[in-house]
C-alpha positions in Angstrom: 20.4 50.3 101.0 22.3 47.8 98.8 25.8 48.3 97.6 26.4 48.4 93.8 29.8 46.7 94.1 30.3 43.3 95.7 33.5 42.7 97.6 36.3 40.4 96.4 37.4 37.2 98.2 41.0 36.1 98.4 41.6 32.7 100.0 45.0 31.3 101.1 44.8 27.5 100.6 47.1 25.2 102.5 47.7 21.4 102.5 47.9 21.2 106.3 48.1 23.3 109.4 51.3 25.2 109.9 52.2 25.8 106.3 51.9 29.6 106.8 48.4 30.5 105.5 47.7 33.1 108.2 51.2 34.5 107.9 50.7 34.9 104.2 47.4 36.6 104.8 48.9 39.1 107.2 51.8 39.8 104.7 49.2 40.6 102.1 47.4 42.9 104.5 50.6 44.9 105.1 51.1 45.1 101.4 47.6 46.6 101.0 48.2 49.0 103.9 51.3 50.2 102.1 49.2 51.0 99.1 46.9 53.1 101.2 44.0 50.6 101.5 41.9 50.6 104.7 42.5 47.2 106.2 41.0 45.8 109.5 41.3 42.5 111.3 37.9 40.9 112.1 39.2 37.5 113.3 42.9 36.5 113.1 44.2 33.5 115.1 47.9 33.3 115.7 47.7 30.0 117.6 50.5 31.1 119.9 53.0 31.5 117.0 55.2 34.5 117.7 56.0 35.3 114.1 52.4 35.4 113.2 51.5 37.5 116.2 54.2 40.0 115.4 52.6 40.6 111.9 49.3 41.6 113.5 51.0 44.8 114.8 49.9 47.9 112.8 46.6 46.4 111.6 43.5 47.8 113.2 41.5 45.1 115.0 37.7 45.3 115.2 36.9 43.6 118.5 35.5 40.1 118.1 32.1 39.1 119.5 32.9 37.0 122.6 30.6 34.0 123.2 30.5 31.6 126.2 29.7 28.0 125.1 30.2 24.9 127.2 32.5 26.8 129.6 34.7 27.9 126.7 35.2 31.4 125.5 34.8 31.7 121.8 35.6 34.7 119.5 33.3 35.2 116.5 33.2 37.8 113.8 31.1 40.9 114.9 29.4 41.5 111.6 27.6 44.6 112.7 30.8 46.2 114.0 32.7 45.4 110.8 30.0 46.6 108.5 29.6 49.7 110.7 33.3 50.4 110.4 33.1 50.1 106.6 36.7 49.2 105.8 37.9 48.4 102.3 39.5 45.1 103.4 38.7 42.7 106.3 40.8 39.8 107.5 38.7 36.8 108.5 40.7 33.7 109.4 39.5 30.0 109.1 36.9 30.0 106.3 35.5 26.6 107.3 34.9 27.5 111.0 31.6 26.7 112.6 30.1 29.6 114.6 29.0 29.3 118.2 25.3 28.5 118.8 23.1 31.6 118.7 25.1 33.3 115.9 23.3 34.8 113.0 25.0 32.4 110.6 25.9 28.7 111.2 29.2 28.9 109.3 31.9 31.6 109.0 31.9 31.4 105.2 28.3 32.7 105.5 29.5 35.6 107.6 32.1 36.3 104.9 29.3 36.3 102.2 27.5 39.0 104.2 30.7 41.1 104.3 31.1 40.6 100.5 27.6 41.7 99.9 28.3 44.9 101.9 31.1 45.7 99.4 34.0 44.8 101.7 36.9 42.8 100.3 37.9 39.8 102.5 41.1 37.8 103.0 40.6 34.3 104.5 42.3 31.0 104.9 41.4 27.3 104.6 43.1 23.9 104.6 42.5 21.2 101.9 40.9 18.8 104.3 37.9 21.1 104.8 36.8 20.9 101.2 33.6 18.7 101.1 34.5 16.6 98.0 37.9 15.7 99.5 36.7 15.1 103.1 36.6 11.3 102.9 39.9 11.1 101.0 41.7 13.1 103.7 40.1 10.8 106.4 41.4 7.7 104.7 44.9 9.2 104.4 45.2 10.6 107.9 42.7 8.4 109.8 41.2 11.6 111.3 37.7 12.7 110.4 37.2 16.4 109.7 33.9 17.7 111.1 34.1 21.2 109.6 33.7 21.4 105.8 32.7 23.9 103.2 31.0 23.2 99.9 33.3 23.2 96.9 31.4 26.0 95.2 32.1 28.4 98.0 35.8 28.1 97.4 35.5 28.0 93.6 33.5 31.2 93.7 36.4 33.0 95.3 37.9 35.8 93.2 41.5 34.6 93.9 43.0 31.4 95.5 46.6 31.4 96.5 48.3 28.1 97.4 50.6 28.5 100.4 53.0 25.6 99.6 55.6 24.1 101.9 57.6 20.9 101.3 56.5 18.1 103.7 59.9 17.7 105.3 60.2 21.5 105.8 56.8 21.5 107.5 58.0 18.6 109.8 61.1 20.7 110.6 59.0 23.7 111.5 56.9 21.4 113.7 59.9 19.9 115.4 61.3 23.4 116.1 58.1 24.3 118.0 56.9 26.8 115.4 53.5 25.1 114.9 52.4 23.4 118.1 53.5 23.6 121.7 56.2 21.2 122.8 53.7 18.9 124.5 51.9 18.1 121.2 55.0 17.8 118.8 55.7 14.1 119.2 52.1 13.0 118.8 51.6 15.3 115.8 54.8 14.0 114.1 53.8 10.3 114.5 50.2 10.8 113.4 48.7 13.5 111.2 52.1 15.0 110.2 53.7 11.8 109.0 55.8 12.4 105.8 53.5 10.2 103.7 50.4 12.0 104.9 51.8 15.4 104.2 53.0 14.3 100.7 49.5 13.0 99.9 47.8 16.1 101.2 50.1 18.3 99.3 49.4 16.4 96.1 45.6 16.8 96.8 46.0 20.6 97.2 48.0 20.9 94.0 45.6 18.8 92.0 42.5 20.7 93.3 44.1 24.0 92.5 45.1 22.8 89.1 41.5 21.9 88.5 40.5 25.4 89.6 43.0 26.9 87.1 41.4 24.8 84.3 38.0 26.1 85.3 39.2 29.7 85.3 40.7 29.2 81.9 37.5 27.7 80.5 35.5 30.7 81.9 38.0 33.0 80.2 37.6 31.2 76.9 33.8 31.3 77.2 33.7 35.0 78.1 35.9 35.8 75.1 34.2 33.4 72.7 37.3 31.1 72.2 36.0 27.7 71.3 38.7 26.3 69.0 40.7 23.3 70.1 38.6 22.8 73.2 37.5 19.4 74.3 33.9 18.6 75.2 33.6 18.6 79.0 33.5 15.4 81.0 30.2 14.0 82.0 30.5 11.5 84.8 27.6 9.1 85.6 27.7 7.3 89.0 25.6 4.1 89.3 23.8 3.8 92.6 22.4 0.5 93.8 20.8 1.9 97.0 23.6 0.2 99.0 26.0 1.6 101.6 28.7 2.1 99.0 26.8 4.9 97.3 28.5 7.8 99.2 32.0 6.5 98.3 31.0 6.3 94.6 29.5 9.8 94.6 32.5 11.4 96.1 34.8 9.6 93.7 32.6 10.7 90.8 32.6 14.3 92.1 36.4 14.4 92.1 36.6 13.0 88.6 34.2 15.6 87.4 36.0 18.4 89.2 39.4 17.4 87.7 38.0 18.0 84.2 37.5 21.7 85.0 33.8 21.9 84.6 32.7 18.3 84.5 29.0 17.4 85.0 28.1 14.9 87.7 25.0 12.7 87.3 23.9 9.9 89.6 21.5 7.2 88.3 19.6 4.4 90.1 18.2 1.6 87.9 15.0 0.0 89.3 14.1 -3.4 88.2 10.8 -3.7 86.3 9.6 -6.5 88.6 10.6 -4.5 91.8 12.7 -7.4 93.1 16.0 -5.6 93.2 16.8 -4.7 96.8 17.5 -1.1 97.6 17.3 1.0 100.7 15.0 4.0 100.2 16.6 5.9 103.1 20.1 5.4 101.6 18.9 6.5 98.2 17.3 9.6 99.7 20.5 10.5 101.6 22.6 9.9 98.5 20.3 12.1 96.5 20.9 14.9 98.9 24.6 14.3 98.7 24.5 14.5 94.9 22.8 17.9 95.1 25.4 19.1 97.6 28.2 18.1 95.3 26.6 20.1 92.4 25.2 17.1 90.5 21.8 15.8 89.4 19.9 12.6 90.4 18.1 10.4 88.0 16.0 7.2 88.3 15.2 4.9 85.4 13.5 1.5 85.1 14.8 -1.5 83.2 14.9 -5.3 83.4 18.5 -5.6 82.2 20.3 -3.3 84.6 23.7 -3.1 82.8 22.1 -2.4 79.4 19.8 0.2 81.0 22.8 1.8 82.7 24.8 1.9 79.5 21.9 3.2 77.6 21.4 6.1 80.0 25.1 6.9 79.9 25.1 7.1 76.1 21.9 9.2 76.0 23.5 11.6 78.5 26.8 11.7 76.4 28.7 10.5 79.4 32.5 10.1 79.1 33.1 8.4 82.5 31.0 5.8 84.3 31.6 5.0 88.0 30.4 1.7 89.4 31.1 -0.2 92.6 32.8 -3.5 92.8 30.2 -6.3 93.2 29.1 -7.1 96.7 28.8 -10.8 95.8 31.4 -13.2 97.1 33.8 -15.0 94.7 31.9 -18.3 95.2 28.6 -16.7 94.3 30.2 -15.0 91.3 31.6 -18.3 90.1 28.3 -20.1 90.4 26.1 -17.4 88.9 28.4 -15.8 86.3 29.7 -12.3 85.9 28.0 -9.6 87.9 26.6 -6.2 86.9 29.9 -4.4 87.2 31.7 -6.8 84.9 28.8 -6.7 82.3 28.9 -2.9 82.4 32.7 -3.0 81.6 32.1 -5.3 78.6 29.3 -3.2 77.2 30.8 0.2 77.9 32.5 0.7 74.5 34.2 4.1 74.4 32.9 5.1 77.9 35.6 4.9 80.5 34.5 2.8 83.5 35.9 3.3 87.0 35.3 0.2 89.2 35.6 1.5 92.8 36.1 -0.8 95.7 34.3 -0.3 99.0 33.8 -1.8 102.4 30.8 -3.9 101.3 32.5 -5.5 98.3 32.4 -9.3 98.3 30.3 -9.7 101.4 27.1 -11.1 100.0 27.4 -14.9 99.7 23.9 -16.3 100.0 22.4 -17.9 96.9 18.9 -17.6 98.3 17.5 -14.1 98.7 16.9 -13.1 102.2 13.6 -12.1 103.6 10.3 -13.9 104.0 8.7 -15.9 101.2 6.3 -14.5 98.7 3.4 -16.6 100.0 1.6 -16.2 103.3 2.5 -18.4 106.3 -1.0 -19.9 106.1 -0.5 -21.1 102.5 2.9 -22.5 103.2 1.5 -24.5 106.2 -1.3 -25.7 103.9 1.3 -26.9 101.4 3.1 -28.9 104.1 -0.2 -30.5 105.2 -1.0 -31.4 101.6 2.4 -33.0 101.1 2.0 -35.0 104.3 -1.5 -36.2 103.5 -1.4 -36.4 99.7 1.8 -38.4 99.7 0.5 -41.5 101.6 -2.8 -41.4 99.7 -1.1 -41.3 96.3 1.2 -44.1 97.5 -1.7 -46.3 98.4 -3.3 -45.6 95.0 -0.1 -46.4 93.0 0.6 -49.5 95.1 -2.8 -50.9 94.3 -2.3 -50.3 90.5 1.4 -51.2 90.3 2.7 -53.4 87.5 6.2 -54.6 86.8 7.2 -51.8 84.4 5.3 -48.7 85.7 8.0 -46.6 87.3 7.6 -43.8 84.8 3.9 -43.5 85.4 4.5 -43.6 89.2 7.2 -40.9 88.9 4.8 -38.7 86.9 2.1 -39.2 89.5 4.4 -38.0 92.3 5.5 -35.1 90.1 1.9 -34.1 89.8 1.6 -34.1 93.5 4.7 -31.9 93.8 3.3 -29.4 91.3 0.0 -29.2 93.2 1.9 -28.7 96.5 4.0 -26.0 94.8 0.9 -24.2 93.6 -0.6 -24.2 97.1 2.4 -23.7 99.3 5.3 -22.5 97.3 8.9 -23.6 97.1 9.7 -25.1 100.5 6.6 -27.3 100.8 7.2 -28.4 97.2 10.8 -29.3 98.0 9.7 -31.2 101.1 7.2 -33.1 98.9 9.8 -33.8 96.3 12.2 -35.3 98.7 9.6 -37.5 100.4 8.2 -38.7 97.1 11.7 -39.4 95.7 12.5 -41.5 98.7 9.1 -43.3 98.4 9.7 -44.0 94.7 13.2 -45.4 95.4 12.0 -47.5 98.4 8.7 -48.9 97.0 8.8 -48.7 93.2 12.5 -49.0 92.1 14.2 -52.4 92.1 15.4 -53.8 94.4 12.2 -53.0 96.4 12.2 -51.9 100.1 15.7 -50.6 99.9 17.2 -47.3 99.0 19.5 -48.9 96.5 18.8 -48.4 92.8 19.8 -51.3 90.5 19.1 -49.9 87.1 20.9 -46.6 86.0 17.8 -45.5 84.0 15.8 -45.5 87.2 18.5 -43.3 88.9 18.4 -40.9 86.0 14.6 -40.8 86.0 14.6 -40.2 89.7 17.1 -37.3 89.4 15.2 -35.7 86.5 12.0 -36.0 88.6 13.6 -34.2 91.5 15.1 -31.4 89.3 11.7 -30.9 87.6 9.9 -30.8 90.9 12.3 -28.2 92.3 12.2 -26.0 89.1 8.4 -26.0 89.1 8.3 -25.0 92.8 10.8 -22.1 92.1 8.7 -20.9 89.1 5.5 -21.0 91.1 7.2 -19.2 94.0 8.5 -16.5 91.7 5.1 -16.1 90.0 3.5 -15.7 93.5 6.2 -13.2 94.5 5.6 -11.1 91.3 1.8 -11.3 91.9 2.2 -10.1 95.5 4.5 -7.3 94.5 2.1 -6.2 91.8 -0.8 -6.2 94.2 1.3 -4.4 96.8 2.4 -1.8 94.3 -1.1 -1.2 93.2 -2.2 -0.9 96.8 0.7 1.5 97.6 -0.2 3.6 94.5 -3.8 3.7 95.6 -2.8 4.7 99.1 -0.5 7.5 97.9 -3.1 8.7 95.4 -5.7 8.8 98.2 -3.4 10.7 100.4 -2.3 13.2 97.7 -5.9 13.5 96.4 -7.0 15.6 99.4 -4.2 18.1 98.9 -5.0 18.3 95.2 -8.7 19.0 95.9 -7.6 22.1 97.8 -7.9 20.9 101.4 -5.4 22.1 104.0 -2.3 20.1 103.1 -1.2 19.1 106.7 -4.7 18.3 107.9 -5.5 16.3 104.7 -2.3 14.3 104.9 -2.9 13.4 108.6 -6.5 12.4 108.0 -5.8 10.4 104.8 -2.9 8.7 106.5 -5.1 7.6 109.3 -7.7 6.2 106.9 -5.1 4.6 104.6 -3.3 2.8 107.4 -6.5 2.0 109.3 -5.2 3.7 112.4 -7.2 4.7 115.5 -5.4 8.0 115.7 -2.7 10.0 114.0 -0.8 12.7 115.8 1.7 15.4 114.7 4.2 16.2 117.4 6.4 19.3 117.4 9.5 19.5 119.6 8.1 16.7 121.8 4.8 18.5 122.3 1.4 17.5 120.9 0.4 19.8 117.9 -2.4 18.2 115.9 -4.5 15.0 116.1 -6.9 13.2 113.9 -8.9 10.3 115.3 -9.8 9.1 118.8 -7.9 11.1 121.4 -8.2 8.1 123.8 -6.9 5.6 121.3 -4.6 2.8 122.5 -2.5 0.2 120.7 0.8 -0.1 119.0 2.5 3.3 118.6 4.7 4.0 115.6 6.7 7.1 115.3 8.5 8.5 112.2 10.7 11.6 111.9 9.0 14.1 109.6 11.4 17.1 109.8 14.0 18.5 112.2 11.3 19.6 114.6 8.4 17.3 113.9 7.4 13.6 114.4 4.4 11.7 113.1 2.8 9.2 115.6 0.4 6.5 114.5 -1.7 4.6 117.1 -3.4 1.3 116.3 -2.0 -1.7 114.5 1.6 -2.7 114.1 3.1 -1.8 110.7 5.2 -4.1 108.6 8.2 -3.1 106.5 6.2 -2.3 103.3 3.8 -0.1 105.4 6.8 1.7 106.8 8.1 2.3 103.2 4.9 4.1 102.3 5.0 5.9 105.6 8.4 7.3 104.7 6.9 8.8 101.5 4.0 10.3 103.5 6.5 11.8 106.0 8.4 13.4 103.1 5.1 14.9 101.8 4.1 16.0 105.2 7.5 17.7 105.7 7.0 19.7 102.5 3.4 20.6 103.6 4.7 21.8 107.0 7.3 23.9 105.3 4.7 25.4 103.0 2.4 26.1 106.0 5.3 27.8 107.8 6.1 30.0 104.7 2.4 30.9 104.3 2.2 31.9 108.0 5.3 33.9 107.7 3.9 35.6 104.6 0.6 36.3 106.4 2.5 37.9 109.3 4.5 40.0 106.9 1.5 41.1 104.9 0.3 43.8 107.4 3.9 45.1 107.6 4.0 45.2 103.8 0.7 47.2 103.8 2.1 49.6 106.4 5.3 50.0 104.4 3.3 50.7 101.3 1.1 53.3 103.1 4.2 54.9 104.7 6.0 55.1 101.3 2.9 56.7 99.7 2.6 59.1 102.7 6.3 60.1 102.3 5.7 60.7 98.6 2.6 62.7 99.4 4.3 64.8 102.0 7.2 65.4 99.6 5.0 66.5 96.8 1.4 67.5 97.7 2.2 69.2 101.0 5.2 71.0 99.5 3.2 72.5 96.7 0.7 74.6 98.7 3.4 75.4 101.2 5.6 76.7 98.4 2.8 78.9 97.0 2.0 80.4 100.4 5.7 81.0 101.1 6.3 82.7 97.8 3.2 84.9 98.3 4.3 85.9 101.8 7.9 86.5 100.6 6.7 88.8 97.8 4.5 90.8 100.2 7.4 91.3 102.6 9.8 92.3 99.9 10.8 96.0 100.2 12.4 96.1 96.8 9.2 95.6 94.8 6.2 97.9 94.9 2.9 96.1 94.6 -0.4 97.6 93.7 -3.6 96.8 95.7 -4.7 94.2 93.1 -1.4 92.4 93.2 -1.4 92.4 97.0 -5.0 91.1 97.0 -4.1 88.3 94.5 -1.0 87.2 96.5 -3.1 87.2 99.7 -5.8 85.1 98.0 -3.2 82.7 96.7 -1.6 82.3 100.1 -5.0 81.9 101.7 -6.1 79.1 99.3 -2.8 77.3 99.6 -3.0 77.4 103.4 -6.6 76.1 103.3 -5.5 73.3 101.0 -2.6 72.5 103.4 -5.0 72.5 106.4 -7.4 70.2 104.5 -4.6 67.8 103.6 -3.3 67.6 107.1 -6.9 67.1 108.4 -7.4 64.3 105.9 -4.1 62.7 107.0 -5.2 62.8 110.7 -8.6 61.5 109.8 -7.3 58.5 107.8 -4.9 57.7 110.6 -7.8 57.6 113.0 -9.9 55.5 110.7 -7.1 52.9 110.3 -6.4 52.9 114.0 -10.1 52.4 114.7 -10.2 55.5 116.9 -12.9 57.4 114.9 -15.4 59.2 117.1 -18.9 58.6 115.7 -22.2 60.1 117.0 -25.2 58.4 115.3 -28.5 60.1 115.2 -31.6 60.4 113.0 -31.0 62.8 110.1 -32.9 64.1 107.1 -30.4 63.7 104.3 -32.3 66.2 102.1 -31.8 68.9 104.7 -28.0 68.5 104.4 -27.7 69.2 100.7 -27.7 73.0 100.8 -24.9 73.0 103.4 -22.9 70.5 101.2 -23.3 72.7 98.1 -22.2 75.7 100.2 -19.0 73.8 101.2 -18.4 73.1 97.6 -19.0 76.6 96.5 -21.5 75.2 94.0 -24.9 76.6 92.9 -28.0 74.8 91.7 -26.7 74.7 88.1 -23.4 73.0 89.2 -25.0 69.9 90.6 -28.3 68.3 89.5 -30.4 67.2 92.5 -33.1 64.5 92.3 -34.8 64.5 95.7 -38.3 62.8 95.9 -40.8 63.8 98.5 -41.5 61.9 101.8 -38.1 60.3 102.2 -37.6 58.5 105.5 -34.8 59.7 107.8 -31.5 57.8 108.0 -29.2 56.8 110.9 -25.9 58.7 110.5 -23.3 61.0 112.0 -24.2 64.5 110.7 -20.5 65.7 110.6 -19.2 62.6 108.9 -22.1 62.4 106.5 -21.4 66.0 105.3 -17.7 65.1 104.8 -18.6 62.1 102.8 -21.0 64.0 100.5 -18.6 66.8 100.0 -15.8 64.4 99.0 -18.0 62.5 96.6 -19.4 65.6 94.9 -15.9 67.1 94.7 -14.6 64.1 92.8 -17.7 64.0 90.6 -17.3 67.8 89.7 -13.6 67.4 88.9 -14.2 64.7 86.3 -17.5 65.8 84.8 -17.1 67.2 81.3 -18.2 70.7 80.5 -22.0 71.0 80.0 -22.6 67.8 81.9 -22.7 68.5 85.6 -22.7 65.7 88.2 -26.0 64.5 89.6 -27.1 63.6 93.1 -30.2 61.5 93.7 -31.9 60.1 96.8 -34.0 56.9 96.9 -34.9 54.0 99.1 -34.0 50.4 98.5 -35.1 47.8 101.1 -34.1 49.0 104.5 -31.5 51.5 103.1 -31.6 55.1 101.9 -29.3 55.3 98.9 -27.4 58.5 97.9 -26.2 58.3 94.3 -23.5 60.7 93.1 -23.2 60.3 89.3 -20.6 61.7 86.9 -20.2 61.2 83.2 -16.5 61.5 83.1 -13.8 59.0 81.9 -14.8 56.5 84.6 -12.5 53.8 85.9 -11.7 50.3 84.7 -13.4 47.5 86.6 -10.0 45.9 87.4 -8.9 49.1 89.1 -12.2 49.8 90.8 -11.4 47.8 93.9 -8.2 49.8 94.5 -9.8 53.3 94.4 -10.8 53.1 98.1 -7.1 52.6 99.1 -5.2 55.6 100.5 -2.9 57.6 98.2 -4.5 56.3 94.9 -4.7 58.5 91.8 -6.7 56.4 89.3 -9.0 58.2 86.9 -12.0 59.3 88.9 -10.2 58.9 92.1 -7.3 61.2 91.2 -7.0 64.2 93.4 -4.9 66.9 91.8 -5.4 69.1 94.8 -4.8 66.5 97.4 -3.0 63.2 98.1 -5.6 60.6 97.1 -7.4 60.3 100.5 -10.9 61.4 99.6 -12.5 58.1 98.8 -10.5 56.2 101.4 -11.8 58.6 104.1 -15.3 58.5 102.6 -15.5 54.7 102.9 -13.9 54.8 106.4 -16.5 57.4 107.5 -19.3 55.4 105.9 -18.4 52.2 107.6 -18.0 54.0 110.9 -21.6 55.1 110.6 -22.8 51.5 109.7 -23.3 52.5 106.0 -21.6 51.2 102.8 -20.0 52.9 99.9 -19.5 51.2 96.6 -18.6 52.3 93.0 -20.6 51.4 89.9 -20.2 52.2 86.2 -22.4 55.0 85.0 -24.5 53.9 82.0 -23.0 55.8 79.0 -19.7 56.3 80.7 -18.5 57.6 84.0 -18.6 56.6 87.7 -21.5 56.3 90.1 -20.8 56.3 93.9 -23.6 54.7 95.9 -23.8 55.5 99.6 -26.3 53.2 101.4 -27.4 54.6 104.8 -29.6 52.5 107.2 -33.1 53.9 107.5 -34.1 55.0 111.0 -36.9 52.5 111.7 -37.6 54.0 115.2 -39.2 57.1 113.7 -41.5 55.0 111.5 -42.5 53.0 114.5 -43.4 56.1 116.5 -45.3 57.6 113.5 -47.2 54.3 113.1 -48.1 54.2 116.8 -49.4 57.9 116.6 -51.5 57.1 113.5 -53.0 54.1 115.3 -53.9 56.2 118.3 
């Protein structure tokens, strides 16, 4: 049963350990006790500080849950004990604490959320270094990483935050006096974490964070009260991601900028180049996308050739006020040779948008002018280009030597340039550069005066030779870039086709996991693809005996995908990462579906149980109340009853008790049907012979039910007792809803190998959309309503019919009403015996 009121959370925030957060929490607890509030201690850690321990006196402690982990005794919040105690206020120290393995929640703040949902107010404590958005800043200040963090929103959703402030020197004095740590740890603490500069910076962080929270609270107040005058538009911070390692630093800085504005909006954007040549790490981008969402922001990806212009355009479209970019990773030499980088161009084009250029560990470390990685052309084509240069050069030299004149250097240079272009078209940049150098030396040695030396006498020849070399190199670069773009386009088309093929099976309604595995095997031309869960084989598609290169990729926390066959290159692995992401989603959906399937029977049981309780509370109480009232009146000595009154009361009590007995019998029967414990005795029966007994049970005469019984009907296979119960139930329902002057009808006929019993009424009938539910227990829908029972009649009838091997269905009566069709199997053994007798 849920509580209408959610508990309130008060958090005592400190800049560092030892400022007195727990002490302040205990003082608040004593103040509440003085006001008559019911306060208990769930987990309070005094850390050996005598003053803090003294304040715990007088506060009832709910015993903590003791956990043994790694030889260490840990004390965790006993949620069941605290909720069972039902205090008004609970003290739970260390909000960012990580619970011991095996606990119901991973983090203590999740335990606190459970207590708040139970209507219990909670007092807790936390230090500034445990806030997620400040975690990296605290590490840079103190040099000590903090493993335990809480999302900013957890703290911001607290009803009250109180800063426990202490001057840095006062905290160092407390530490020196042994009021924070034991004497063995004092010197190390003073010279490391508790240095004066560290404490001053941490104190400033705490004050700034709390100031931001005050701004947020003020804005919430203005919103709630409709105060919008003299209010600035909120900050929108856009963080530019390149897919490099600096992304996490930029995101955390952007989150802090957005937070300081009170309710700033954080957006991260990655600009992809239209030609796909900009290098980015898909894994890094995926991790940064997760971090953006954890920090409460949104992730966006846009495409543009001019990255600075695209970035500025996105920022303006999003009405951004702040833009966070990283300092260029290019070295100063590279920046000098190639001009201003993306960051500098963004600053120039930003206009009224404030730009924050954030330095990082990767700044200035990329110095190569030539992009790394293998060429755009295949190794075979590059080798062919070198061969063409080595063979074509001497052949062209022989041709030019044979036709040489005294003033033909220009024509000879153009001939060699043609050779370089052909080599570039075949083999790309490096073979073309090789051909250009060889042909340039040949030109100088054989065709430029003085001949047979590498000396150039005429300046015009030197200029022509240099122009020739530059042209040859430029052509080779253009050809190489064109080949790279062609290869990328083909690769992108191939990747899109692969992904479309893999996703197509899922969209066509196939099992998502099986389809992904099979399509992956086909797309990557693998001999076998296996799904491994917790190190154990789970599913396989392909040859179980397959051998070859094995490639494994992590799919989710518990699963791995193993491909057996050929080795995969880097581009294949990029597609495989996308497939792994889709497979992780499919596995999660399968797990949710299996969980829902397991819960469905429980849901059905719960529905039946709820209906049963409602029936017991209403339909059983009614006949019981009538019988009790009649018996009470008969036993009353203060009222004199005549013979007619006594007879009427006895009749009423008798009818009520009969109804009560029938309802209880139906409940027991339906429980046996659902449990599969129905006792059935099948024999050959003549259905027409049962009809008088059925009418007697109903108290009906020939005029109350119209019978249509043809002659010479074959016997049926049925249980006599169950058959009579079914017919009584069906006719009872039909009589109840038949209008005056139009009694129900019962007809017998054969259809194929079945004997059909049709019970027809001309009442209001039942909608087709509700017809499938009328055989469920505890239904009261039109014809299946049972004013004298609890809606079990048709459910029992179908259960009895199926137990006898028969079927029971509902149809619409022509002209209005409902027709119930009971199809019993014909007893063929009797026909066979009669046929054998006739033959004899």
